[in-house]
Every structure is written in structure tokens, then in C-alpha cells.
C-alpha positions in Angstrom: 36.2 33.4 -79.2 37.5 34.5 -75.6 36.0 34.0 -72.3 35.3 30.9 -70.2 32.5 28.7 -71.4 31.2 25.6 -69.7 29.0 22.7 -70.5 27.0 20.8 -67.8 26.9 17.1 -67.6 23.4 16.9 -68.9 24.5 18.9 -72.0 27.5 16.7 -72.5 25.2 13.8 -72.2 22.7 15.2 -74.7 25.7 15.9 -77.2 27.0 12.3 -76.9 23.6 10.9 -77.5 23.0 13.1 -80.6 26.6 12.3 -81.9 25.8 8.4 -81.5 22.4 8.8 -83.1 24.1 10.4 -86.1 26.7 7.4 -86.6 29.4 8.6 -84.6 31.4 6.2 -82.2 32.0 6.6 -78.6 35.6 7.5 -79.3 34.5 10.3 -81.7 32.2 11.6 -79.2 34.9 11.6 -76.5 37.2 13.4 -79.0 34.4 15.9 -79.7 34.0 16.7 -75.9 37.9 17.2 -75.5 38.0 19.4 -78.4 35.2 21.6 -77.1 37.0 21.7 -73.6 40.3 22.7 -75.3 42.1 19.5 -74.4 42.2 18.1 -78.0 43.8 20.0 -81.0 41.2 19.7 -83.8 43.8 19.9 -86.5 45.8 17.0 -85.3 43.5 14.9 -83.0 46.4 15.1 -80.5 46.4 16.2 -76.8 47.4 20.0 -76.5 50.3 20.7 -74.3 49.2 22.5 -71.1 
């Protein structure tokens, strides 16, 4: 998928709430947001080199 996408603070907050309501930890919610933002490599769970 190409192009710039963004998530508002409210959308991120709702996603975090949903993840936590479905049994995910704060750390997992943080990793999810980082993965969506392209900062975290989903395959390895490590930060991508910028």
C-alpha cells in the first residue's frame, strides 16, 4: 500500500482501548501503533532503521 496515511490521537486511543479490552497488554498496544506507523518491523518486533 503506497501513500501517506495518518491516524488521529482519538483513533489511536480507540485502538488502544479495543486492544486492551481484547486482552492485549499496554506493551502490545504500543507495538501495534508502532507497527502501523512503520516504526516497528512486524516480522521481527524490532525498530526499523530510519
